[in-house]
N, C-alpha and C positions, 0 to 999 in steps of 0.2 A: 136261716140259710138262704131263704128267698130274698131277703133284703140285702145280704152280702153279695149274692150273684148279680142282683140288679145294679148295685153301686159299682161293681167291677166292670160290668158291661157298659155302663154310662161313661166311666173313665176311659175305657178303651176306645169308644166311639169318638169322644172328644179329642183324643190324641190323634186318631186317624184323620179327623177333619182338619186339625191344625197342620198336620204334615201335608195334606193336599193343598191347603191354602198357601203354604210356603213352598210349594213345588218349584216356582219360578226362581232360579238362582239370581242373586244380586249382581254377579259379574257377567251374566249372559247378556250379550248385545253391547259389550263395551265398545266404545267408539274408537276411532282411529287414533285419538290422542293417547289412549292407553297403550296401543300397539306401538305408536311412534316413540313412546318412551324407551322402547327397546332398540330403536334404531341408533346407529353410531352417530354421535354428535361431537362437537368440538370438545376435546378434553380440557379439564381445568388447567392442566399443565401448559397446554398450548395457549390458553387465554392469559396465563401468567407471563408468557414470553414478551419482551419488548417488541412493539410493532414497528416494522420498517416497511414502507410501501415498496411495491415492485418498481415504481418509477424512480425512487431514490436509489434502490439497488442497481438499476440499470445505469443511472447517472454515475454512481460511484465506480461501477465496473468499467464504464466507458472512459471515465477520467483516468483510471489506473492504466488501462490499455493504451489510451491516447498518449498519456505522459510517457509510458515506457517506449512506445513506438517513436514518438517525437524526440525523446531523449536519445534513443539509438540512432535516429536519423541525424540529429544534431551532432552527436559524437562522430559519426561516420563522415558527414559533410565537413565538419570542422577540421577533423584530422586530414581528410582528403584534400581540402582546399589549402590548408597550411602546408601539407607535404608538396602539393603542386607549386605553391608560391616559393617554398624553399628550394625545390628543384630548379625552378626558373632562376632564382637568385644565384644558386650555385653554378648554373650554366653561364649566366652573365659574368659571375665572378671568375670562373675559369677562363672564359674568353678574354676578359680584361687582363688577368695575370699573364696569360701566354702572349697576348699582344704587347704588354709592357716588357716582358722578358726579351722579346725580339729586338727591342731598341736599346738594350743595355749591353755595353761592351764589357765583358767580364774581366778582361785583362786590365782595362782602364779602371774598373772598380777596385781590383786588387791593388793596383798602383796607388789609387787614392787612399786605400786603407793603410798601405805601408808608408806613404810619403806625405799625405795630407796633414795639415795642422788646423786645429780649431781656432776660430777668432774669439774676440772678447765676449760675443753673445753665445758662444758654445757651438756655433755652427762652423762653416769654413768658407773662406774666400777663394779656395782653390778652384781653378777653371774647370777641372774635372768634376768637382762637386756641383758647381753651378750648372754645368752642362747636363749632368744626370738629374739635377733638381728640375731643370727646365723640361726634360723629357717626361719625368713623372707628373709634372704639373699639366703637360699636354694630355696625358692619359686621363687625369682628373677632369680636364675640361671636356673631354669626349664623354666620359662617364662621371657625372658630378657626384654620384653616390660612392665612388671608389676612391680610396685613400691609400696609394701604394707607398712602400718604403723598402729599403734594403738593409741588410745586416749580415754579420759574420757570426757563425756558431763556433764557440771555443770549447773544445774538449780537452785540449792540452795547452795550459797557460804558459809553457816554456817559450813558445815563439809568438805569443799573442802580444798585441800592442795596446797599452793602456794610457790614459791621460796621466800627466805627472801628478804625483801625490795621491793617487787613487789606489786603495788596497785591492788586491786581487780577490774576487769573490769565489764562492764554491763553484765547482764544475758540475755539469756544463752550464754555460751562460751565453749571452749574446752581446755583441758590440754593434750598436746601430751606426749606420753610415749616412744615408740620405733619407730624409722623411719629408714628404710633400706638405705636411702640416707646417713646415717652416715658412711657407709663403702665406699662411692664413692665420695661424695662431701659434705663436712661438712658445706659449706656456704649455700647449698640448703637444708640441712637437718633440720628438726625440733628438737630442743634440748629437753632434758628430762624436763618435766613439763613446756614446752613452751606454752604460751597462744595463742589461735587462735579463730577466729570467728566461730560460729556455723551456718552453712549454712541451708537453708530451707530443702535441701535434707537430711542433717544429722539429723535434728530434725524430719523429716518425718520418717526416718528409726528408730530413737531412740524411738519414741512414738508408731509406729506401730509394732515394733518388727520384721519387714521383711526387706529383702534386697531392697535397692533403688538405681536406676541407675541415673547418671547425664549425660545429653546429651553432645554431642560433643562441646567442648569449647577450646579456645586458650588463652595462657598467654605468658609472656616473655620467658618461657622455651619451648614452642611449643604447639602442639595440643594434647588434652587429653580427655579421657573418664574415669569416676570414678564410683565406686560402694561402697556403705556403708552398712556393714553387722553388725547387733547388736550381741554382745557377751553376753551370758546369764549365770547366775550362776546356781547352783543346783536347785534353786526354780523357774527357768525359768524367772527370773527378768533380764532386760537389765541393765548391770552394766558398760559396756565398748563398744567401737566401733572398728571395723576393717575397715580401708579404703584402697582401692587399686586404684591407678592411673595407667592407661595403656596408653602407647604412641599411639596416634591415627593418627600419620603421615601416616599410611597405608591408612586411609580413604582419607586423602588429596591427597595422591598419586593416589588413584583410581579415585578421582574426576579430578585431573589434566590429568590423562591418558585418561579419557573419553572425556574431552574437546579437547585435542589434536587430538585424533583419530576421533572424530566426526567432527571436523573442516576439517581434511584431507578428510574424507569420503564425507563431504558435498561439498567441492570444486571439488573433482574428479567427483562425481555424477552429480553435477550441470553442469560442463563443458561437460560431455558426453551427458547428456539429452538435454542440450541446442543445441548441434550440431544436435542431432536427431530432435529436434523441428524445427530447421532451415531447415534441409533437407525436413522434412514433409511439412513445410509451403511453401517451394519453389515449391514442387510438387502441392500443392493446389492452391497457389496464381498464379502460372504460367497459369493455365487454367482460373482462375478467371480474371486475367489481360487481357487475350485474350478475354474473354467474355465481359469485360467492354469496351474494344476498339471496339469490334464488335457492341455492343449496341449503342455506340456513332455514328458509321457509319450509323446504322439503323435510329437513330434519325435525321440524316442529309439527309435521303432519299436514301442512297446507298444500294440497294438490290442485288448487282451484285454477292455477295459471299454467300455461305452457311456456317452455323456454324457447326464446328466439334470439339468436346471435347473428342474424344476417347483417352483413356489411353493406348491402345495397348494390354490390357489384354484380356483374353478369356471371362471374365465376365463383363457385363455392370455395371456401377455404376451410382450414382445420377447425375453426371455431364453429362454423355452421354444421359441419359434420358432427362435432361434439354435441351441439344442441340436439340434433336428431337422435343420437345415441342416448343422450340424457333423458329425452322425452320417452323413448322406448323403455328405458330403465325405470322411469317413474310409473309407467303403465304396468310393468311387471311387478313393481312393489305394491301397487294398489291391488292387483289380483291376488298377490300372496297375502296381503293383509286381510282381504275378504275370506280367503281360505283359512287363515289363522283364526279369524273371528268365528267362522262357522265351526271350525274344529274345536275351539274353546267352548262354544255353546253346546255342542254335542257332548263334549267331555263333561261339562257341568251338569247336563241333564242326566247323563249316565251316573255321575257321582251322586247326584241327589236321589236318583232312583235306588241306587245301592244303599244309600243312607236310609231312605224310607223303608226298604225291604228289611234292613237290619232292625229298625225301630219296631216294625210290625212283628218281626220274629221275636223280639224281646217281649213285646206286649203279649204275644201269643203264648210264649213260655210262661210268663208270669200269670196269665189268665188260667192256663191249664193247671199250674201249680196251686193257684188259689182255689180253683174248683175242686181239684183233687183233695185239698186239705178240708174244704167245707163238706165234701161228701164223705170223706173217710171218718171224721169225728162222730156224726150221728149213727153211722153203720156200726161203729165200734160199740156205741152205747146200746143199740138194739141187740147186737150179737151177745153182748155181756148179760143184758137183762134176760134174754131168752135162755141162755145157758143156766143162769141162776134159777129160773122158774122150772126148767126141765130137771135139774138135779136136786133142787131143794124145795120143790113145790109142797111136798107133804110136811116138811119141817118148818116151812115159813108160816108165820101167823097171817092173819088177814090184812093187817096194816102193811107189812112188808110186801106181801103179794100184790096189794093194790099199788104200792109205790113203783114196783117194777113194771106193772102193766101201764102205769101212767108214763113212764120214761119211754116205753116202746111207742105209745101213741104220739107223744110229743116229738119224737125223733122222726 
């Protein structure tokens, strides 16, 4: 029994010594790197995104805005300039038409229509024709871009006059009388009593009795604008029409000039402003890039440096204020890390103390159980031997009696 208790005691002492030697926890005093692992860092998803620098984004955004604004300005200026040019042309056209109408004797024009005869070239040698042609040519000399002509609108062919051998076309239509082109290009001129189509603008002017303008149009001869002025007799009845075609190449030239000049202005402005955007973005992104790199170092637990985003100006800006706030935040993080480390150390000490207490309690329980067992067995033998001697002492022989006495002594 003495050997059993001694071995158990030695075992218990060795266990306690081992627990005391291992009392310092392995994770006590973990460095900032362990705590920094818990700090928010760039997520893998964000790293997987395609990288586009802020400079490029600014340039793309500027290009989109600049193109939209420039396009809007171009459309507005192009439309405005074209409208102004057309208004100017229409004004000149109307003045020309009204001036030409004042020199036309309507009664003489009607007499030419009723009595004049075409010559072999398709025009007429009638003095009234020549007189009217001379007047229209004088108008053209004053305004070289204007090409006046006169014609009759036919809505009822019963009293209309047609050249011999010509079939009557569908109504309504026109019969040309005098065209100033006869003095310049006979192939382009309308012959005397030549049949033409009655356009919507012609019929509108003929029926309303007011001058009507035709918008800018183009044909094989160029770009034109036209005006149709009703010619009235003494009773204010519309009996003939004066048409004036004015060359509108000026409008096309204005449009071309605007396109060319706006394109040059756009390219020059875009290049200059793009350079300014790049310079400005460099100034902005330089400090932002530094801030990003500094933040990544902070995320890895490197607090050895202080953030400085000073621009060197006399006045502070948002970036400098951000650096101050950032530095204060770093100080707060450092203090919290120290508190966390201290808290973790205390927690580990408590945990190890509890573990040690539990181990000691287990050893204590095992020791008590073992001692109890070692003590209980000899006592049982002594008690049994005494009871046998008390009850059967007289009946036992000397050999059995000596055996029981020996068991009591050895126990």
